[in-house]
N, C-alpha and C positions, 0 to 999 in steps of 0.2 A: 464884232464880237461876239453875234448868234451862231456864225458859222468856223468861228477858232477851233472848236473840242474837234469839229470831223475833218482837219486839216489831215490826220492819216489816213481816212478814205480818201479825200480828194486827192492826194500827191500820189496815190496807188492807182489812180483812174488814171491818170495823167500820164505816170510810168507805163501803163499797160495799152495806150494807144501810141506813146511814142515807139515801145517795141513793136507793135504791130504796123507801124506806118516804116521805120526803118531797118527793121531786121526779123523780118518775117518767121527765119529761121529759128531764133530766141526764143517764139513763143509758142511753137508748134505747128499745128496746120495751117497752112495758108489763108485756108476758106474759115477759119476759125471767127467766132464772132463774139464779142463779150456781152452775157447776159447779168444785168444788176436786178439782183432777187431779193425780195425782203418781205414783211407784213405789212399791210396797209397804214400808211401814212407816218413811215419810218423815216421818212426823209429821201428817200431814191433819186428822183428827179429832181430836186434841189443840188444833191450832189454831184449828179451827174453833171446837170448845168452849170453847176460852178466850177468843175473841172475843164470844161470845153468854153468856157465862157468868153475868153480871147481871140477864139477860133471864130475867123468870117464865113468859114466856108461850112459850116452848121445847120442842118434842115431838121427839124423838129416836129412829130405828129404824135398826137396822142389819141387811142382808141375809146377812151373813156366815154361812155353815155353816148353814141353813136348806133345808131341802127343799121342794121344790115343791108337797108337798101340805099343809105344815102352814105355810109361810110367810104367806100368804094369811090363813090364821086368828089368827097372831098380830101382823099388822101391823093387822085388823079390832081386836083387843085392845086394841091400844096407841092406838089413835085414838079407841075410845069411851072409854079410862080418860081421855085426854084433852080430848076435846070435850063428853063426859057424854052424846052419842045413841048405839043401837044402829045399825049398818048394818042396813037393809033387807033385804039378802042376803048372800050369800057369796061374790060375785066381786069382782073389782077394781074393776068400774063402781059398784057399790053401795056400796062403802068411799069411793072419793073423791067421789060425789054426797055421803056423808055429812060429807065434810070442810068442803062447800060452809056448811053450818049453822051460822054463826059468827053475832054480833050483829056490822054494819056497822061499829060502832063500835072492833070489838077485831082487834086485830093479833097474827098467829100466826106463830113463824118453824118450820118444819117442815125439819129435817135429815133427809135420808137417804142412809144410810151405804152403803160395800160396794156402788154402785149397780151396778156391773158383774155381780155374780150376779143381776141382774133379768134376764139375757137367758135364764135356764133358766124363768123366770116367765112360760108363757103368759097373754098378756091382760095383762099388766101394761103393756105399754109403750102400746098403742092406749089403754088406760084412763087412763091417766098424762097424753099428749098431749090427747085430749079434757079433761081436767081442767084443764091448765094454762092453755089457750086460751079457756076456759070465759068469758063479760063479767062472771059473780058472783064471781071468783076475787081480786076485788084487795085483798082484807085477807089474804092469805097471801103469806109469803114464803118461797122453797122454796132450797135448801142442797144441790145434790146432791154427794156427796163419794164418790171413789173410784179406781181405777188408770185408768178410762176411760169413757167414757160408752157404754152399749149401744147396739145401730145399731137406728135409728130415732128418737131423741133427738140430734137436731141445729142444728135453726131455733131461734131467738132462744133462744140459751145462751151466756151470760157465763161466756167460760173463764179460770180463773184455775191456774195452773201451781204448785205447790209442790214443791221440790227438797230432795234431802237437806241435812244440815247443810254450811255451805261452811267452809273452812279460819280463817276469822274467826270464824266460831260456834263451832266447836269450841275455839279459844284462849280466848274468853269464857265458856265454859261451865266451864273447866279453869283457873281463875286459881291453883292452887296450883303449875301445873306452866311451866316455861319453854318459850319458844316451838319449840326442836325436838322436845321432847317431845311436844306437842300436835298436829305434822306428824306424828308417829308414831301419836298415838290417830286424828286424822284417817284415816291411810292404813290401820290396821289396821281402822276400825271402818267404813270406807266413808260418814263422815258420818250412819250409821243411829242416829239419838236415842236409841232403848233401849240399843244398844252402846255410845255415847258416856259413857252416864251410868253404865257400868260402872265408869268409871275416875275419876270424882269426888272420890272419896274417897283417892286415892292421889296422892303429890306427886310421881312419877317413872314414867315409862312401864316400865321395867324392874322395878321394886318391884309393879306392876300385872300385869304379865306373868307373873310367877312365880305368882302366883294364880289368874290367870283363865286358865292354859293347864292346865287340868285336865279328865276326862272330862265331869263334870255342869255344866261352866260354862255360862251362857247363850252366849258368846264362842263355844262350840264348837256349841252344839245350835240355833241361831237357824238356819242352813241347811239343816240335815236336817228341821227343821220347814217351813222354808218348801217345800222339794221335796214335801215328801207332801201340803201344802195344793194345791200344782199338779197332781201326779202321782199316779196309782194305784199304777203300778211305777216309782217312781222310781231304783232299782238302773240301769236303762239310761240315764238321764238324767245319773245323776252318774259313770258309768263314761269317759262324753262329754265332760264337763265334766273330769274328770281328767285325759285326755289334752289338753285345751287347757291346764290348768295346767303338763302338762309341757314346753308350747313346741308342740306341734301343735296349730296351727290352721285347715288347709285341709283340707278335706272329706276328699281322699284322704290325706292322712296319718293323720287320725281313724280313717277308716275301715280303712287299714292296721292301724292299731296296736290294734282293739277287735276286726275281721272281720266288721263291718257291711258290707252291701251298699252300693254308694253310693248309690243313689234312698233308702233306709230311712234312712243313715245324715243324709242331705240333711233329711228331713221331721223326725227329731228336733231336728237344731238349728233348724231355722225354726220350731218350737214353742217350744224356748229363747230364741229372737229375740221372738216374742210375747209372751211371758212376762216380756220385758226383764231377761233373766239375762245375754244374751250382745248385744253389736251384730254387724252384719254389713259389713266392710269389704272390698268387691273380691270377692277370693276366701277371704278370711282373717275366722275369728272370733274375738272379743274378750271379755273380761268388761264388762259396763258399771259395775261396782263395784269398788273396788280390794278389801273385804273378802272379794268372792265367789272374787276372783282369789286372796288368800291365803291361803283356805280352800281350794280345791282344787291348789294351788300346794303346799301346807305340811299343815295341820292335817288335810287326809282322809286325806292316805296315812300322818302319823302317829298316827291314833286309836288304832291297836292299842295301839302304846307308852305313849300316854297310860293306854290301862285296866289296862298293867303298869307303876305308876310305882315300885316298888322295883325293879325289872329295867333299867330307864331311867329313872333319877331327872330328869337334866336334858337337856331339849331346848328350855328357852327361847331359851339365848344362840344357836340356830340360826333361831328364831322370828325375833328382834329382829334379827337379820343381813339374813333376807328382807324384814320390814316396814321394815326401813332403805334397802334397794334399791330396792324399791318408792317410798317414799316421796321418794325424791331424785329420780325420774322427775315424781312426780306435781306434787313443788313446780317442778321444771323448767317442766312445762306448764301450771302456774297463772301463772307468771311470764309466760310468754310470751303467754297468754291476755288478762292484765291488760293488758300493754304494746299490744298490739292492740286492745281496748278503749279503752284510757286515749288512744291518738293517734289512731288510725283509724277506732274503732268496726267493726275487722273482727272482731269475734269470730266469725263464723261460718266464719271460716277451719280455725278449729280444732275447733270444736263437731262438722263432719260427717267430718274424719279427722284423729286424734291428729296425724300424720306431717305434714301439710299445713302448710305454712310456718315450721317446726324445721328449718332449716339449717343445720348448726354449720359455720362457717368460719373460714380463719386468715388472717390477716395477713403476710407475710412480704415482707421486704426487708433484703438483706444483713447476713443474722443477725438480725433482728429480727424476733421471732414476735408476735404477740398473735391471742388467741382469742376469737371472739366465739358464743354459743350460737345467734346466728341473725342474719341481716342481710337484710331484707326490702325491696325495692322496691316503691313505689308512690305514683302521682299524681306526680313528679317529687322524691319526697323518698324518704330511705333510712332506715329504722327499724333499730337496732343496738338486739342485747338482751343486756346481758354480767351474769352471777350470780356473784355471790362468796360461798363458802360458808364462807371459811376465819370462825372465830369468836373466833381468837386474837389478830387484831391488825385495826386499824381501815382501811378505806381512805382513803390518805393522800394528799397530793399529788404523788409521784410515780406513784402509780395513777393519779390523774387526769388527768397530761401524756402517761403511755404511751396511754389509751382515747382520747383526743383525736387525739393522731398517727395511730394506726391508723384514724380513723373519716376522716381526711382522706386518706392513703393509700388508703383502700379506694374513696373516692368523693369526690373532690377536686371536681365538677362539680355535686354534688345537694345540699341540704339536709338536715344529717342531724339525727336525733333519736337520743339514746341514752337508754336504759335502764337503770340498772344496781341489781340488786338483791342487799341486802348481808343477812348474818346478824347482823351487831353496827352499831352507830351510827358513820358513816362522820365522819372525820375536821372538827372544826369550819370550816377553811380549803374542802374539798370543799362542805361545807352553805351556805356564802356564797356561792361562786362559784358553785352550782347555782341559788341565790335571783338572784344575779344575772345568769345567760344560761339562758335557759329550754330551751336545745338539748340539756341536758343535765339529768337528773332520778334522784334517787335515792329508792330506795322500802325501808322496815326492813321485814323480814319479819312482826313482827308489827302493822304498821299498813298492811298491803294489806286492803281491801273490797271484793275481786271477788266476786260470787255465783257465776255460772256456771263452773265448772271442773271 
């Protein structure tokens, strides 16, 4: 069940392999390799292994955590165990030369994981590039997996981007939970698959939070482990991230709060951007992932309280409140992005800057007031986005009349497209009306299928 939502990725990876194996002309350069790229812990390795799990001719090797002085030896041992031929020497060129000694009728899949780690392996990139462009490599399919490609591997690469779990993926993975709770899980975990799995045995978010908000929980320890993996002295970076979690997003604010000099502070922040923990928008730094935002906004500063549960037994309600607040803004952003992609194909308006394109607007006329989350003009059209969060009653005919009246008052000379996002099913009249007049569209929360949000 936990793999089901990612069938989209798995099937595409299988298709790429088949095209490369049977019809190289359909894929492009015959020496092109597949590079599955994505942020840390977004499930890249699981997806690749799932796609090729039934292949008996699979050779997998990970460079993670191996020092330069032993990685070459380990890789040589793996190739020898797979092919049955020992490398003539102990350097990368000899190992890759050995990999060519395969029967011409036999096809092999080599999956090289954590490929970004090879930047520290002297001579690897040069030997690998010479190997993959060699004319006698046509019976080897190579798949690179990692956060990024090492510098030097750029030509004839077929990039395949994998993202963290989308909101609809999380909803499918947690069939016991209602849509509101799966939204909270999506926010609290940032779509990181191994964190989402922690919630799979629970019926509701609050119940899960009671068990998972403890000092030894993976939910608490995921971020510290990630920081220790990236940085030898993670305390400095944790201090900077905690300030961003408190709302200090500019270098001047972060420097003033931590006491670090401006240039030193900026250097540390640029490193956090490079490791894809932060995004840099103008003069502000923001978290790329909602889990990271929640961790440094709440869990990081509550760590000591969590370590003494008898003195501070109940902080879960505060945590749920923080998650809910961020979940509302993430849901709103997802609705905007879905509307832009659905109607205009303008998703890039929001991927570059979260605030761009989200312009709340009120229509006011003689006591009549109507609020839209955004009104976006484009190419002679007006795109209206309305989000209805009320789950206690349905969106009915009177609501429909108001929204249409407001749209006509705001833009009488433009073609209007009205997207309404509801947490519950709209009234039958509204659904029949929307089916008849395509300018108004209803989207139920649990049926949204956007992927980039």
